[in-house]
PDB file of N, CA, C and O in Angstrom:
ATOM      1  N   MET A   1      12.140  -6.252  -3.510  1.00  0.00           N
ATOM      2  CA  MET A   1      10.896  -5.744  -3.287  1.00  0.00           C
ATOM      3  C   MET A   1       9.469  -6.984  -2.843  1.00  0.00           C
ATOM      4  O   MET A   1       8.792  -7.083  -1.819  1.00  0.00           O
ATOM      5  N   ARG A   2       9.461  -7.971  -4.473  1.00  0.00           N
ATOM      6  CA  ARG A   2       8.442  -8.724  -3.746  1.00  0.00           C
ATOM      7  C   ARG A   2       8.675  -9.197  -2.963  1.00  0.00           C
ATOM      8  O   ARG A   2       7.529  -9.551  -2.688  1.00  0.00           O
ATOM      9  N   ILE A   3       9.467  -9.753  -1.921  1.00  0.00           N
ATOM     10  CA  ILE A   3       9.454 -10.503  -0.354  1.00  0.00           C
ATOM     11  C   ILE A   3       8.881  -9.667   0.109  1.00  0.00           C
ATOM     12  O   ILE A   3       7.778  -9.992   0.548  1.00  0.00           O
ATOM     13  N   LEU A   4       9.352  -7.976   0.283  1.00  0.00           N
ATOM     14  CA  LEU A   4       8.189  -7.312   1.790  1.00  0.00           C
ATOM     15  C   LEU A   4       6.893  -7.475   0.822  1.00  0.00           C
ATOM     16  O   LEU A   4       6.087  -8.128   1.485  1.00  0.00           O
ATOM     17  N   LEU A   5       6.364  -7.193  -0.368  1.00  0.00           N
ATOM     18  CA  LEU A   5       5.437  -7.024  -0.688  1.00  0.00           C
ATOM     19  C   LEU A   5       4.284  -8.239  -0.143  1.00  0.00           C
ATOM     20  O   LEU A   5       3.160  -8.237   0.358  1.00  0.00           O
ATOM     21  N   GLU A   6       5.454  -9.399  -0.634  1.00  0.00           N
ATOM     22  CA  GLU A   6       4.465 -10.862   0.167  1.00  0.00           C
ATOM     23  C   GLU A   6       4.381 -11.219   1.352  1.00  0.00           C
ATOM     24  O   GLU A   6       3.757 -12.238   1.648  1.00  0.00           O
ATOM     25  N   LYS A   7       5.093 -10.328   2.419  1.00  0.00           N
ATOM     26  CA  LYS A   7       5.123 -10.474   3.540  1.00  0.00           C
ATOM     27  C   LYS A   7       3.883  -9.750   3.977  1.00  0.00           C
ATOM     28  O   LYS A   7       3.118 -10.254   4.800  1.00  0.00           O
ATOM     29  N   TYR A   8       3.629  -8.311   3.314  1.00  0.00           N
ATOM     30  CA  TYR A   8       2.496  -7.755   4.156  1.00  0.00           C
ATOM     31  C   TYR A   8       1.211  -8.388   3.284  1.00  0.00           C
ATOM     32  O   TYR A   8       0.053  -8.481   3.693  1.00  0.00           O
ATOM     33  N   PHE A   9       1.747  -8.817   1.909  1.00  0.00           N
ATOM     34  CA  PHE A   9      -0.101  -9.604   1.685  1.00  0.00           C
ATOM     35  C   PHE A   9      -0.361 -10.752   2.542  1.00  0.00           C
ATOM     36  O   PHE A   9      -1.473 -11.028   2.994  1.00  0.00           O
ATOM     37  N   SER A  10       0.877 -11.513   2.782  1.00  0.00           N
ATOM     38  CA  SER A  10       0.466 -12.073   4.042  1.00  0.00           C
ATOM     39  C   SER A  10       0.004 -11.687   5.551  1.00  0.00           C
ATOM     40  O   SER A  10      -0.617 -12.539   6.187  1.00  0.00           O
ATOM     41  N   ARG A  11       0.226 -10.706   6.011  1.00  0.00           N
ATOM     42  CA  ARG A  11      -0.320 -10.446   6.675  1.00  0.00           C
ATOM     43  C   ARG A  11      -1.408  -9.828   6.888  1.00  0.00           C
ATOM     44  O   ARG A  11      -2.065  -9.761   7.926  1.00  0.00           O
ATOM     45  N   GLY A  12      -1.670  -9.176   5.440  1.00  0.00           N
ATOM     46  CA  GLY A  12      -3.229  -8.055   5.477  1.00  0.00           C
ATOM     47  C   GLY A  12      -2.732  -6.888   6.130  1.00  0.00           C
ATOM     48  O   GLY A  12      -3.479  -6.427   6.993  1.00  0.00           O
ATOM     49  N   GLN A  13      -1.674  -6.310   5.933  1.00  0.00           N
ATOM     50  CA  GLN A  13      -1.598  -5.496   6.350  1.00  0.00           C
ATOM     51  C   GLN A  13      -1.770  -4.213   4.733  1.00  0.00           C
ATOM     52  O   GLN A  13      -1.462  -4.449   3.565  1.00  0.00           O
ATOM     53  N   ILE A  14      -2.293  -3.070   5.265  1.00  0.00           N
ATOM     54  CA  ILE A  14      -1.979  -2.285   4.087  1.00  0.00           C
ATOM     55  C   ILE A  14      -0.908  -1.463   4.053  1.00  0.00           C
ATOM     56  O   ILE A  14      -0.422  -1.233   5.161  1.00  0.00           O
ATOM     57  N   ILE A  15      -0.343  -0.901   3.042  1.00  0.00           N
ATOM     58  CA  ILE A  15       0.928  -0.644   2.965  1.00  0.00           C
ATOM     59  C   ILE A  15       1.011   0.849   2.237  1.00  0.00           C
ATOM     60  O   ILE A  15       0.005   1.295   1.685  1.00  0.00           O
ATOM     61  N   GLU A  16       2.385   1.679   2.263  1.00  0.00           N
ATOM     62  CA  GLU A  16       2.058   2.786   1.470  1.00  0.00           C
ATOM     63  C   GLU A  16       3.119   2.469   0.643  1.00  0.00           C
ATOM     64  O   GLU A  16       3.911   1.650   1.110  1.00  0.00           O
ATOM     65  N   LEU A  17       3.408   3.023  -0.774  1.00  0.00           N
ATOM     66  CA  LEU A  17       3.995   2.438  -1.740  1.00  0.00           C
ATOM     67  C   LEU A  17       4.469   4.150  -2.690  1.00  0.00           C
ATOM     68  O   LEU A  17       3.690   5.036  -3.042  1.00  0.00           O
ATOM     69  N   ILE A  18       5.865   4.093  -2.849  1.00  0.00           N
ATOM     70  CA  ILE A  18       6.129   5.047  -3.764  1.00  0.00           C
ATOM     71  C   ILE A  18       6.661   4.073  -5.103  1.00  0.00           C
ATOM     72  O   ILE A  18       7.613   3.327  -5.333  1.00  0.00           O
ATOM     73  N   TYR A  19       5.613   4.493  -5.723  1.00  0.00           N
ATOM     74  CA  TYR A  19       5.532   4.138  -7.213  1.00  0.00           C
ATOM     75  C   TYR A  19       6.149   4.593  -8.531  1.00  0.00           C
ATOM     76  O   TYR A  19       6.094   5.800  -8.769  1.00  0.00           O
ATOM     77  N   LEU A  20       6.441   4.188  -8.978  1.00  0.00           N
ATOM     78  CA  LEU A  20       7.052   5.077 -11.157  1.00  0.00           C
ATOM     79  C   LEU A  20       6.022   4.702 -11.572  1.00  0.00           C
ATOM     80  O   LEU A  20       5.626   3.598 -11.197  1.00  0.00           O
ATOM     81  N   SER A  21       5.299   5.412 -12.403  1.00  0.00           N
ATOM     82  CA  SER A  21       4.582   4.628 -13.284  1.00  0.00           C
ATOM     83  C   SER A  21       5.340   4.321 -14.751  1.00  0.00           C
ATOM     84  O   SER A  21       6.535   4.030 -14.814  1.00  0.00           O
ATOM     85  N   LYS A  22       4.460   4.430 -15.919  1.00  0.00           N
ATOM     86  CA  LYS A  22       4.922   3.767 -17.020  1.00  0.00           C
ATOM     87  C   LYS A  22       5.303   5.317 -17.855  1.00  0.00           C
ATOM     88  O   LYS A  22       6.109   5.476 -18.772  1.00  0.00           O
ATOM     89  N   SER A  23       4.753   5.964 -17.435  1.00  0.00           N
ATOM     90  CA  SER A  23       5.152   7.495 -18.153  1.00  0.00           C
ATOM     91  C   SER A  23       5.822   8.170 -17.080  1.00  0.00           C
ATOM     92  O   SER A  23       5.581   9.373 -16.981  1.00  0.00           O
ATOM     93  N   SER A  24       6.375   7.807 -16.502  1.00  0.00           N
ATOM     94  CA  SER A  24       8.123   8.109 -15.465  1.00  0.00           C
ATOM     95  C   SER A  24       7.378   8.804 -14.505  1.00  0.00           C
ATOM     96  O   SER A  24       8.133   9.570 -13.908  1.00  0.00           O
ATOM     97  N   GLU A  25       6.014   8.886 -14.019  1.00  0.00           N
ATOM     98  CA  GLU A  25       5.985   9.810 -12.906  1.00  0.00           C
ATOM     99  C   GLU A  25       6.055   8.968 -12.127  1.00  0.00           C
ATOM    100  O   GLU A  25       5.853   7.763 -12.273  1.00  0.00           O
ATOM    101  N   ILE A  26       6.513   9.863 -10.735  1.00  0.00           N
ATOM    102  CA  ILE A  26       6.586   8.721  -9.436  1.00  0.00           C
ATOM    103  C   ILE A  26       5.177   9.634  -8.661  1.00  0.00           C
ATOM    104  O   ILE A  26       4.902  10.833  -8.685  1.00  0.00           O
ATOM    105  N   SER A  27       4.486   8.448  -8.000  1.00  0.00           N
ATOM    106  CA  SER A  27       2.732   8.587  -6.861  1.00  0.00           C
ATOM    107  C   SER A  27       3.940   8.018  -5.787  1.00  0.00           C
ATOM    108  O   SER A  27       5.012   7.418  -5.864  1.00  0.00           O
ATOM    109  N   LYS A  28       2.881   8.720  -4.532  1.00  0.00           N
ATOM    110  CA  LYS A  28       2.825   7.693  -3.624  1.00  0.00           C
ATOM    111  C   LYS A  28       1.120   7.018  -3.130  1.00  0.00           C
ATOM    112  O   LYS A  28       0.033   7.579  -2.991  1.00  0.00           O
ATOM    113  N   ARG A  29       1.505   5.775  -2.994  1.00  0.00           N
ATOM    114  CA  ARG A  29       0.172   5.640  -3.205  1.00  0.00           C
ATOM    115  C   ARG A  29      -0.321   4.410  -1.794  1.00  0.00           C
ATOM    116  O   ARG A  29       0.655   3.863  -1.281  1.00  0.00           O
ATOM    117  N   ARG A  30      -1.285   4.129  -1.391  1.00  0.00           N
ATOM    118  CA  ARG A  30      -1.823   3.761   0.259  1.00  0.00           C
ATOM    119  C   ARG A  30      -2.711   2.120  -0.725  1.00  0.00           C
ATOM    120  O   ARG A  30      -3.646   2.242  -1.517  1.00  0.00           O
ATOM    121  N   VAL A  31      -2.149   0.980  -0.389  1.00  0.00           N
ATOM    122  CA  VAL A  31      -2.857  -0.270  -1.264  1.00  0.00           C
ATOM    123  C   VAL A  31      -2.939  -1.126  -0.371  1.00  0.00           C
ATOM    124  O   VAL A  31      -2.071  -0.990   0.492  1.00  0.00           O
ATOM    125  N   LYS A  32      -3.868  -2.245  -0.170  1.00  0.00           N
ATOM    126  CA  LYS A  32      -4.029  -3.599   0.279  1.00  0.00           C
ATOM    127  C   LYS A  32      -3.774  -4.469  -0.859  1.00  0.00           C
ATOM    128  O   LYS A  32      -4.480  -4.632  -1.854  1.00  0.00           O
ATOM    129  N   VAL A  33      -2.528  -5.064  -0.528  1.00  0.00           N
ATOM    130  CA  VAL A  33      -1.986  -6.290  -1.891  1.00  0.00           C
ATOM    131  C   VAL A  33      -3.148  -7.611  -1.994  1.00  0.00           C
ATOM    132  O   VAL A  33      -3.401  -8.435  -1.115  1.00  0.00           O
ATOM    133  N   ILE A  34      -3.705  -7.508  -3.279  1.00  0.00           N
ATOM    134  CA  ILE A  34      -5.019  -8.431  -3.130  1.00  0.00           C
ATOM    135  C   ILE A  34      -4.544 -10.084  -3.981  1.00  0.00           C
ATOM    136  O   ILE A  34      -4.938 -11.244  -3.855  1.00  0.00           O
ATOM    137  N   LYS A  35      -3.658  -9.490  -4.728  1.00  0.00           N
ATOM    138  CA  LYS A  35      -2.877 -10.880  -5.725  1.00  0.00           C
ATOM    139  C   LYS A  35      -1.431 -10.718  -5.979  1.00  0.00           C
ATOM    140  O   LYS A  35      -1.179  -9.771  -6.725  1.00  0.00           O
ATOM    141  N   ILE A  36      -0.510 -11.328  -5.595  1.00  0.00           N
ATOM    142  CA  ILE A  36       0.803 -11.037  -6.590  1.00  0.00           C
ATOM    143  C   ILE A  36       1.030 -12.296  -7.833  1.00  0.00           C
ATOM    144  O   ILE A  36       0.983 -13.526  -7.813  1.00  0.00           O
ATOM    145  N   GLN A  37       1.213 -11.580  -8.559  1.00  0.00           N
ATOM    146  CA  GLN A  37       1.098 -13.011  -9.936  1.00  0.00           C
ATOM    147  C   GLN A  37       2.273 -12.666 -10.741  1.00  0.00           C
ATOM    148  O   GLN A  37       2.171 -11.660 -11.444  1.00  0.00           O
ATOM    149  N   GLY A  38       3.256 -13.257 -10.758  1.00  0.00           N
ATOM    150  CA  GLY A  38       4.482 -13.286 -11.735  1.00  0.00           C
ATOM    151  C   GLY A  38       5.027 -12.117 -11.315  1.00  0.00           C
ATOM    152  O   GLY A  38       5.335 -11.997 -10.129  1.00  0.00           O
ATOM    153  N   GLU A  39       5.245 -10.995 -12.296  1.00  0.00           N
ATOM    154  CA  GLU A  39       5.691  -9.386 -12.291  1.00  0.00           C
ATOM    155  C   GLU A  39       4.859  -8.231 -11.840  1.00  0.00           C
ATOM    156  O   GLU A  39       5.204  -7.053 -11.736  1.00  0.00           O
ATOM    157  N   SER A  40       3.478  -8.885 -11.543  1.00  0.00           N
ATOM    158  CA  SER A  40       2.834  -7.631 -11.367  1.00  0.00           C
ATOM    159  C   SER A  40       1.846  -8.255  -9.941  1.00  0.00           C
ATOM    160  O   SER A  40       1.676  -9.454  -9.716  1.00  0.00           O
ATOM    161  N   PHE A  41       1.243  -7.038  -9.040  1.00  0.00           N
ATOM    162  CA  PHE A  41       0.568  -7.579  -8.337  1.00  0.00           C
ATOM    163  C   PHE A  41      -1.014  -6.796  -8.091  1.00  0.00           C
ATOM    164  O   PHE A  41      -0.878  -5.642  -7.684  1.00  0.00           O
ATOM    165  N   GLN A  42      -2.280  -7.180  -8.249  1.00  0.00           N
ATOM    166  CA  GLN A  42      -3.333  -6.385  -7.665  1.00  0.00           C
ATOM    167  C   GLN A  42      -3.505  -5.921  -6.519  1.00  0.00           C
ATOM    168  O   GLN A  42      -3.314  -6.526  -5.464  1.00  0.00           O
ATOM    169  N   ALA A  43      -3.835  -4.938  -6.639  1.00  0.00           N
ATOM    170  CA  ALA A  43      -4.169  -4.118  -5.023  1.00  0.00           C
ATOM    171  C   ALA A  43      -5.554  -3.127  -4.988  1.00  0.00           C
ATOM    172  O   ALA A  43      -6.076  -2.416  -5.847  1.00  0.00           O
ATOM    173  N   TYR A  44      -5.779  -3.331  -4.041  1.00  0.00           N
ATOM    174  CA  TYR A  44      -7.234  -1.639  -3.559  1.00  0.00           C
ATOM    175  C   TYR A  44      -6.285  -0.707  -3.620  1.00  0.00           C
ATOM    176  O   TYR A  44      -5.272  -0.812  -2.929  1.00  0.00           O
ATOM    177  N   CYS A  45      -6.483   0.307  -4.438  1.00  0.00           N
ATOM    178  CA  CYS A  45      -5.624   1.772  -4.324  1.00  0.00           C
ATOM    179  C   CYS A  45      -6.523   2.941  -3.288  1.00  0.00           C
ATOM    180  O   CYS A  45      -7.110   3.922  -3.744  1.00  0.00           O
ATOM    181  N   PHE A  46      -6.478   2.654  -2.156  1.00  0.00           N
ATOM    182  CA  PHE A  46      -6.952   4.246  -1.842  1.00  0.00           C
ATOM    183  C   PHE A  46      -7.318   5.426  -2.196  1.00  0.00           C
ATOM    184  O   PHE A  46      -8.296   6.092  -1.856  1.00  0.00           O
ATOM    185  N   LYS A  47      -6.144   5.727  -3.171  1.00  0.00           N
ATOM    186  CA  LYS A  47      -5.728   7.116  -3.789  1.00  0.00           C
ATOM    187  C   LYS A  47      -7.043   6.755  -5.006  1.00  0.00           C
ATOM    188  O   LYS A  47      -7.500   7.721  -5.618  1.00  0.00           O
ATOM    189  N   ARG A  48      -7.530   5.525  -5.268  1.00  0.00           N
ATOM    190  CA  ARG A  48      -8.290   5.664  -6.894  1.00  0.00           C
ATOM    191  C   ARG A  48      -9.643   5.228  -6.488  1.00  0.00           C
ATOM    192  O   ARG A  48     -10.668   5.341  -7.160  1.00  0.00           O
ATOM    193  N   ASN A  49      -9.451   4.406  -4.593  1.00  0.00           N
ATOM    194  CA  ASN A  49     -10.539   3.794  -5.437  1.00  0.00           C
ATOM    195  C   ASN A  49     -10.951   2.780  -5.931  1.00  0.00           C
ATOM    196  O   ASN A  49     -12.167   2.639  -6.056  1.00  0.00           O
ATOM    197  N   SER A  50     -10.318   2.073  -6.232  1.00  0.00           N
ATOM    198  CA  SER A  50     -10.130   1.085  -7.502  1.00  0.00           C
ATOM    199  C   SER A  50      -9.288   0.251  -7.209  1.00  0.00           C
ATOM    200  O   SER A  50      -8.299   0.582  -6.555  1.00  0.00           O
ATOM    201  N   LYS A  51      -9.541  -1.363  -7.740  1.00  0.00           N
ATOM    202  CA  LYS A  51      -8.585  -1.992  -7.629  1.00  0.00           C
ATOM    203  C   LYS A  51      -7.461  -2.071  -8.671  1.00  0.00           C
ATOM    204  O   LYS A  51      -8.050  -1.807  -9.719  1.00  0.00           O
ATOM    205  N   ARG A  52      -6.078  -2.303  -8.989  1.00  0.00           N
ATOM    206  CA  ARG A  52      -5.610  -2.118 -10.019  1.00  0.00           C
ATOM    207  C   ARG A  52      -4.638  -2.798  -9.666  1.00  0.00           C
ATOM    208  O   ARG A  52      -4.442  -3.505  -8.677  1.00  0.00           O
ATOM    209  N   THR A  53      -3.587  -2.352 -11.187  1.00  0.00           N
ATOM    210  CA  THR A  53      -2.097  -3.184 -11.016  1.00  0.00           C
ATOM    211  C   THR A  53      -1.357  -3.085 -11.109  1.00  0.00           C
ATOM    212  O   THR A  53      -1.150  -2.412 -12.119  1.00  0.00           O
ATOM    213  N   PHE A  54      -0.318  -3.420 -10.515  1.00  0.00           N
ATOM    214  CA  PHE A  54       1.159  -2.566 -10.476  1.00  0.00           C
ATOM    215  C   PHE A  54       2.374  -3.742 -10.731  1.00  0.00           C
ATOM    216  O   PHE A  54       2.246  -4.943 -10.497  1.00  0.00           O
ATOM    217  N   LEU A  55       3.533  -3.096 -11.250  1.00  0.00           N
ATOM    218  CA  LEU A  55       4.229  -3.703 -11.663  1.00  0.00           C
ATOM    219  C   LEU A  55       5.363  -3.740 -10.616  1.00  0.00           C
ATOM    220  O   LEU A  55       5.742  -2.722 -10.035  1.00  0.00           O
ATOM    221  N   ILE A  56       5.870  -4.931 -10.413  1.00  0.00           N
ATOM    222  CA  ILE A  56       6.404  -5.245  -9.037  1.00  0.00           C
ATOM    223  C   ILE A  56       8.012  -3.958  -9.513  1.00  0.00           C
ATOM    224  O   ILE A  56       8.255  -2.808  -9.147  1.00  0.00           O
ATOM    225  N   ASP A  57       8.410  -4.476 -10.014  1.00  0.00           N
ATOM    226  CA  ASP A  57      10.054  -3.894 -10.733  1.00  0.00           C
ATOM    227  C   ASP A  57       9.534  -1.656 -10.423  1.00  0.00           C
ATOM    228  O   ASP A  57      10.249  -0.723 -10.057  1.00  0.00           O
ATOM    229  N   ASN A  58       8.488  -1.693 -10.697  1.00  0.00           N
ATOM    230  CA  ASN A  58       8.155  -0.207 -10.513  1.00  0.00           C
ATOM    231  C   ASN A  58       7.919   0.568  -9.117  1.00  0.00           C
ATOM    232  O   ASN A  58       7.599   1.750  -8.990  1.00  0.00           O
ATOM    233  N   VAL A  59       8.199  -0.569  -7.899  1.00  0.00           N
ATOM    234  CA  VAL A  59       7.694  -0.033  -6.730  1.00  0.00           C
ATOM    235  C   VAL A  59       9.231   0.134  -6.145  1.00  0.00           C
ATOM    236  O   VAL A  59      10.080  -0.705  -5.847  1.00  0.00           O
ATOM    237  N   LEU A  60       9.223   1.649  -6.105  1.00  0.00           N
ATOM    238  CA  LEU A  60      10.586   2.294  -5.422  1.00  0.00           C
ATOM    239  C   LEU A  60      10.995   1.957  -3.840  1.00  0.00           C
ATOM    240  O   LEU A  60      12.084   1.592  -3.398  1.00  0.00           O
ATOM    241  N   ALA A  61       9.824   2.190  -3.190  1.00  0.00           N
ATOM    242  CA  ALA A  61       9.599   1.638  -1.600  1.00  0.00           C
ATOM    243  C   ALA A  61       8.395   1.448  -1.352  1.00  0.00           C
ATOM    244  O   ALA A  61       7.560   1.982  -2.081  1.00  0.00           O
ATOM    245  N   CYS A  62       8.039   0.732  -0.389  1.00  0.00           N
ATOM    246  CA  CYS A  62       7.237   0.409   0.289  1.00  0.00           C
ATOM    247  C   CYS A  62       7.179  -0.013   2.119  1.00  0.00           C
ATOM    248  O   CYS A  62       8.009  -0.705   2.708  1.00  0.00           O
ATOM    249  N   VAL A  63       6.486   0.357   2.458  1.00  0.00           N
ATOM    250  CA  VAL A  63       6.167   0.576   4.274  1.00  0.00           C
ATOM    251  C   VAL A  63       4.979   0.024   4.607  1.00  0.00           C
ATOM    252  O   VAL A  63       4.015   0.097   3.846  1.00  0.00           O
ATOM    253  N   PRO A  64       4.942  -0.443   5.507  1.00  0.00           N
ATOM    254  CA  PRO A  64       3.592  -0.618   6.237  1.00  0.00           C
ATOM    255  C   PRO A  64       2.456   0.403   6.801  1.00  0.00           C
ATOM    256  O   PRO A  64       2.528   0.835   7.951  1.00  0.00           O
ATOM    257  N   PHE A  65       1.559   0.705   6.044  1.00  0.00           N
ATOM    258  CA  PHE A  65       0.765   2.173   7.304  1.00  0.00           C
ATOM    259  C   PHE A  65       0.225   1.772   8.491  1.00  0.00           C
ATOM    260  O   PHE A  65      -0.564   0.953   8.963  1.00  0.00           O
ATOM    261  N   ILE A  66       1.116   2.859   8.857  1.00  0.00           N
ATOM    262  CA  ILE A  66       0.965   2.817  10.431  1.00  0.00           C
ATOM    263  C   ILE A  66      -0.130   4.006  10.786  1.00  0.00           C
ATOM    264  O   ILE A  66       0.045   4.949  10.015  1.00  0.00           O
ATOM    265  N   ARG A  67      -1.212   4.248  11.727  1.00  0.00           N
ATOM    266  CA  ARG A  67      -1.538   5.014  12.040  1.00  0.00           C
ATOM    267  C   ARG A  67      -1.614   5.897  13.024  1.00  0.00           C
ATOM    268  O   ARG A  67      -2.075   5.529  14.104  1.00  0.00           O
ATOM    269  N   LYS A  68      -1.309   6.826  12.893  1.00  0.00           N
ATOM    270  CA  LYS A  68      -1.197   8.447  13.727  1.00  0.00           C
ATOM    271  C   LYS A  68      -0.958   7.994  15.156  1.00  0.00           C
ATOM    272  O   LYS A  68      -1.717   7.064  15.426  1.00  0.00           O
ATOM    273  N   GLU A  69      -0.409   8.226  15.851  1.00  0.00           N
ATOM    274  CA  GLU A  69      -1.079   8.385  17.498  1.00  0.00           C
ATOM    275  C   GLU A  69      -1.739   9.366  17.807  1.00  0.00           C
ATOM    276  O   GLU A  69      -2.694   9.179  18.560  1.00  0.00           O
ATOM    277  N   SER A  70      -1.529  10.349  17.463  1.00  0.00           N
ATOM    278  CA  SER A  70      -3.178  11.442  17.557  1.00  0.00           C
ATOM    279  C   SER A  70      -3.855  11.087  17.243  1.00  0.00           C
ATOM    280  O   SER A  70      -4.766  11.322  18.036  1.00  0.00           O
ATOM    281  N   MET A  71      -4.403  10.214  15.989  1.00  0.00           N
ATOM    282  CA  MET A  71      -5.504   9.745  15.372  1.00  0.00           C
ATOM    283  C   MET A  71      -5.965   8.966  16.994  1.00  0.00           C
ATOM    284  O   MET A  71      -6.786   9.422  17.790  1.00  0.00           O
ATOM    285  N   VAL A  72      -5.202   7.765  17.135  1.00  0.00           N
ATOM    286  CA  VAL A  72      -5.621   7.029  18.254  1.00  0.00           C
ATOM    287  C   VAL A  72      -6.019   7.762  19.781  1.00  0.00           C
ATOM    288  O   VAL A  72      -7.018   7.514  20.457  1.00  0.00           O
ATOM    289  N   ILE A  73      -5.000   8.663  20.072  1.00  0.00           N
ATOM    290  CA  ILE A  73      -5.824   9.506  21.268  1.00  0.00           C
ATOM    291  C   ILE A  73      -6.811  10.478  20.865  1.00  0.00           C
ATOM    292  O   ILE A  73      -7.383  10.982  21.831  1.00  0.00           O
ATOM    293  N   TRP A  74      -7.224  10.936  19.630  1.00  0.00           N
ATOM    294  CA  TRP A  74      -8.917  11.321  19.760  1.00  0.00           C
ATOM    295  C   TRP A  74      -9.594  10.253  19.610  1.00  0.00           C
ATOM    296  O   TRP A  74     -10.731  10.434  20.046  1.00  0.00           O
ATOM    297  N   TRP A  75      -9.437   9.163  19.180  1.00  0.00           N
ATOM    298  CA  TRP A  75     -10.843   8.298  19.183  1.00  0.00           C
ATOM    299  C   TRP A  75     -10.853   7.363  20.415  1.00  0.00           C
ATOM    300  O   TRP A  75     -11.789   6.566  20.490  1.00  0.00           O
ATOM    301  N   ILE A  76      -9.703   7.373  21.609  1.00  0.00           N
ATOM    302  CA  ILE A  76      -9.950   7.300  23.410  1.00  0.00           C
ATOM    303  C   ILE A  76     -10.906   8.539  23.716  1.00  0.00           C
ATOM    304  O   ILE A  76     -12.092   8.619  24.038  1.00  0.00           O
ATOM    305  N   ILE A  77     -10.079   9.304  23.523  1.00  0.00           N
ATOM    306  CA  ILE A  77     -11.270  11.110  23.948  1.00  0.00           C
ATOM    307  C   ILE A  77     -12.504  10.627  23.252  1.00  0.00           C
ATOM    308  O   ILE A  77     -13.111   9.678  23.750  1.00  0.00           O
ATOM    309  N   LEU A  78     -12.750  10.945  22.625  1.00  0.00           N
ATOM    310  CA  LEU A  78     -14.632  10.287  21.712  1.00  0.00           C
ATOM    311  C   LEU A  78     -14.952   9.301  22.248  1.00  0.00           C
ATOM    312  O   LEU A  78     -16.034   9.418  22.822  1.00  0.00           O
ATOM    313  N   THR A  79     -14.295   7.929  22.365  1.00  0.00           N
ATOM    314  CA  THR A  79     -15.201   6.851  22.975  1.00  0.00           C
ATOM    315  C   THR A  79     -15.568   6.845  24.405  1.00  0.00           C
ATOM    316  O   THR A  79     -16.313   5.971  24.850  1.00  0.00           O
ATOM    317  N   LYS A  80     -14.906   8.106  25.398  1.00  0.00           N
ATOM    318  CA  LYS A  80     -14.957   8.087  26.859  1.00  0.00           C
ATOM    319  C   LYS A  80     -16.576   9.058  27.250  1.00  0.00           C
ATOM    320  O   LYS A  80     -16.925   9.231  28.418  1.00  0.00           O
TER     321      LYS A  80
END
């Protein structure tokens, strides 16, 4: 998982991740990685609207955030 996080961090991509908290709760987060250090990373969490620290081992899945085509189509229509 660390390799994926480093890849998205180097590209400046916003990512969606599935995260297991210390209290064993699973959540879906949209984040932008700020710094990777040791066994954790800091990221801006769009769900909490703040900078958070996450454990790399607790990331269950991670994919780049891609805006849906419908949003792009609406933007094109509105800007014409």
